[in-house]
Structure formats: structure tokens, C-alpha cells
C-alpha positions in Angstrom: 13.2 -22.6 -10.5 13.0 -19.3 -9.0 13.8 -18.6 -5.2 11.8 -16.0 -3.1 14.3 -13.4 -2.1 12.2 -10.5 -1.4 8.6 -9.8 0.7 6.9 -7.2 0.2 4.1 -5.5 2.7 1.2 -3.4 2.5 1.5 -1.5 6.3 -2.1 -0.2 7.3 -4.5 -3.3 7.6 -1.2 -5.7 7.0 1.5 -4.7 9.4 -0.3 -2.1 11.6 -3.7 -1.2 11.9 -4.7 2.3 11.4 -7.9 3.8 12.7 -7.9 6.2 10.0 -11.4 7.7 9.3 -11.5 7.4 5.6 -15.1 8.5 5.3 -14.2 11.7 6.8 -11.2 12.1 4.9 -12.7 11.6 1.4 -15.7 14.3 2.3 -13.0 16.6 3.3 -10.8 16.2 0.0 -14.4 15.9 -2.0 -15.4 19.3 -0.7 -11.7 20.9 -1.4 -11.6 19.9 -4.9 -15.2 21.4 -5.4 -14.4 24.6 -4.0 -11.3 24.1 -6.5 -13.5 24.4 -9.3 -13.8 20.6 -9.8 -17.7 19.7 -10.6 -19.4 18.0 -7.5 -21.2 15.4 -10.8 -18.0 13.8 -11.2 -16.8 12.9 -8.0 -17.9 10.5 -5.1 -17.2 10.6 -1.1 -17.0 6.4 -2.0 -13.9 6.6 -3.8 -10.6 6.5 -2.6 -8.8 10.1 -2.8 -6.9 9.0 -5.1 -9.7 8.1 -7.8 -11.0 11.6 -6.8 -7.4 13.3 -8.0 -7.2 11.2 -11.1 -10.5 12.8 -11.9 -9.7 16.1 -11.3 -6.2 16.1 -13.1 -8.6 15.1 -16.0 -11.0 17.4 -16.0 -8.4 20.3 -15.4 -6.2 19.1 -18.3 -9.4 19.4 -20.4 -10.1 22.7 -19.2 -6.4 24.2 -20.4 -5.5 24.1 -16.7 -1.6 24.6 -16.1 0.2 21.1 -14.6 1.2 23.5 -11.7 -2.5 24.3 -11.2 -3.2 20.4 -9.9 0.0 19.7 -8.2 -1.2 22.5 -6.1 -4.6 20.9 -5.6 -2.8 17.5 -4.9 -0.7 19.0 -2.3 -3.6 20.1 -0.4 -5.8 17.1 -0.7 -3.2 14.7 0.6 -1.8 17.1 3.4 -5.8 16.6 4.2 -5.1 12.8 4.4 -1.7 13.0 6.4 -3.4 15.2 9.0 -5.5 11.9 9.7 -3.1 9.7 9.3 -0.9 11.1 12.0 -3.4 11.5 14.3 -4.4 7.5 13.7 -0.6 6.7 13.9 -0.8 7.6 17.7 -3.2 5.3 18.5 -2.2 2.5 16.0 -1.0 -0.9 16.9 1.3 -3.6 15.4 -0.5 -6.6 14.6 -0.4 -10.2 16.0 2.5 -11.9 14.8 4.3 -8.8 12.9 7.1 -8.5 15.4 8.0 -12.0 15.4 7.5 -13.0 11.2 9.6 -9.9 10.5 12.9 -11.5 12.6 12.2 -15.1 10.8 12.3 -13.2 7.3 15.5 -11.3 8.5 17.1 -14.7 9.9 16.8 -16.0 6.2 18.0 -13.7 4.8 15.4 -12.7 2.9 14.9 -8.5 1.8 12.2 -6.9 3.5 9.9 -4.0 1.8 6.7 -2.1 2.4 4.4 -0.4 -0.1 2.0 1.9 1.0 -0.7 4.8 -0.1 -0.1 5.9 3.2 2.5 9.3 3.4 6.0 9.4 4.8 5.4 10.8 7.8 2.8 8.4 9.1 4.6 5.6 7.8 7.8 6.5 9.1 6.2 7.3 12.7 4.4 3.8 12.5 7.7 2.0 12.3 9.6 4.1 14.6 7.2 3.8 17.3 7.2 -0.3 17.2 10.9 -0.4 16.7 11.0 -1.8 13.5 12.2 0.1 10.9 16.0 -2.0 10.8 13.9 -5.0 9.6 12.9 -2.8 6.0 15.2 -2.9 2.9 13.1 -0.4 1.7 10.0 2.1 2.5 8.2 3.3 -0.5 5.3 5.5 0.6 3.0 7.6 -1.7 5.3 10.5 -1.9 8.1 8.6 -3.5 5.7 7.9 -6.5 3.3 9.4 -9.0 0.7 6.8 -9.3 -0.2 4.9 -6.1 -1.5 0.4 -6.3 -3.1 -0.7 -7.5 -1.2 0.7 -10.7 1.8 -1.0 -11.5 4.2 2.2 -10.7 4.0 1.8 -7.1 5.1 -1.9 -6.6 7.9 -1.4 -9.7 9.7 1.1 -7.5 9.7 -1.0 -4.9 10.8 -3.8 -6.4 13.4 -2.0 -8.3 14.7 -0.2 -4.4 15.0 -3.6 -3.2 17.1 -4.7 -6.2 14.8 -7.7 -7.4 12.5 -8.8 -10.5 9.4 -9.4 -9.9 9.3 -13.9 -10.3 12.0 -13.0 -7.2 9.3 -11.6 -4.5 6.0 -11.8 -3.0 3.7 -9.4 -2.1 1.5 -9.7 1.2 -1.5 -7.0 1.6 -4.9 -7.0 3.2 -6.3 -5.0 -0.5 -7.5 -6.1 -3.7 -5.3 -3.1 -4.5 -2.1 -5.0 -3.6 -3.4 -8.4 -5.2 -4.5 -6.4 -8.6 -0.6 -4.7 -8.9 1.0 -7.8 -8.1 -0.8 -9.8 -10.8 0.1 -7.6 -13.2 3.7 -7.4 -12.6 3.7 -11.4 -12.0 4.5 -10.9 -8.8 3.1 -14.3 -6.2 0.3 -12.2 -4.4 -0.2 -13.2 -0.8 -4.0 -12.2 0.4 -4.3 -11.5 4.1 -8.3 -10.9 4.9 -7.4 -9.2 8.5 -8.0 -5.6 6.7 -10.3 -4.0 4.0 -10.7 -7.1 1.9 -12.6 -10.3 2.5 -11.2 -13.4 1.4 -13.6 -13.6 -1.6 -12.5 -10.3 -2.8 -8.3 -11.2 -2.1 -8.9 -14.4 -4.8 -10.8 -12.2 -7.1 -8.3 -9.5 -7.4 -5.1 -12.0 -8.1 -4.2 -13.3 -5.0 -2.4 -17.0 -5.3 -2.3 -17.8 -2.1 -4.4 -17.2 1.6 -3.3 -16.7 4.8 -5.0 -16.2 7.8 -2.6 -15.0 9.6 1.2 -13.2 9.2 2.5 -15.7 11.2 2.1 -18.3 8.7 3.8 -16.6 6.3 7.5 -18.2 6.5 6.2 -21.5 6.4 4.5 -20.5 2.9 8.0 -19.1 1.7 10.0 -22.5 2.6 7.4 -24.2 1.0 7.5 -22.2 -2.3 11.7 -22.5 -2.2 11.4 -26.1 -1.7 12.9 -27.9 -4.9 10.6 -29.5 -6.6 10.9 -33.8 -6.6 
């Protein structure tokens, strides 16, 4: 039997509620990419900015542009996202049960990490604002990786920072991307249908368990760590 030694949380929609206007962010990033010469026909304002950037990178590579050209565009695009995130971070709220759950997990000597597609500035601002930074052993925002979740690199970097193997951790998130990356690395995935993805979508994406409140998490971990009869 493997013991759960670490819990990895998503941030937005799992720990705190950002009211980021993602539709406007996507539209602004799309406009930027079109101005930079990426054909509008290959972009959609309904996809994430990371999906748009992936398409932009492929287009530039196929057209013989240097890697530096894409890096500059990526920085501008993420700068747009960061501006909106920092604005939203001023009004964000800590979700119910988070503080008590973090205290319980810490008292149980579990390592705690954050794996978020949010930028470092907004993530740091929120954790400091609610005075919960001290609970986390590792915080891995998008700035710390080349490829964000659902790509496995993001979760792999988080596991490495916490010094645990995939079978010693659980991932808790409200998005299908959290579940997909966990499933691919064989990390136990716990879906929390409080944000972007409904329960059915979380299960389809690979959730092993569904909890309706973050406060249910310590009980679930206790059950998972119980010796088999």
C-alpha cells in the first residue's frame, strides 16, 4: 500500500475564486496574435490563450521565424492575461472551508503544493492576501514551466518540487485539465465541481473521486491511507 504524502491544489476555482473576464482576455490575445501576423482563421476566441499560443508557435516555426519572435509574442500575450488576473485578484474570495482544510492537512504532516495556470504575480498576491502562503511547500505558476497543464510537464515539475512520486500524491482541482494531467501521470485525481467543469466532465477527464466541498478532503485522504483489511 502506498501512503498519500502530498496534496496538489489548483488555485482558481479550487482555493480562491477569481472573477477574471476570460472572454475579454482571449479576445485581446487573439487580436494581438493577428496583429503579429498569425492568421485569424486558425485562432478561436473560444479556446484558451495557451491553445492559441501553441498554434502561433507552430505557424511561426513553419514559416521560418526564429524562436525569439515567438518568445516575444508569448510574453506580450501573458502580459495581457496577467493584467486582468491582478485586477481580479483584488476582489477574489477564499472559497469556503479552505483555511480549515489547509490547517488539517498541515497538522497531518502532508506536503501541500499549488499547480496553477495563473501567473506568479496574481498567485502570490492571493496567497499573501489571505495569509496562507506558509501552508504551501511548493507553488508552481505558469511562469515556472514551458508547458502548462493539461500538459504533464506542469504537474511533473510540481511533484519534483514536493519530492514525491506520482503514487504518493493527489491532485485536487475544478477543471478537466487538472484531471487529465493527473490521470496521465497516474496521480489520484480529485474533482471539485465548484468552478469551470461540471461533475460529469471531471469524471470523463479522469477524476478518481468527486468531493462537493474542499472540507471533505481530509476524510478522503484518511480513507485512502487506511491499511487494507
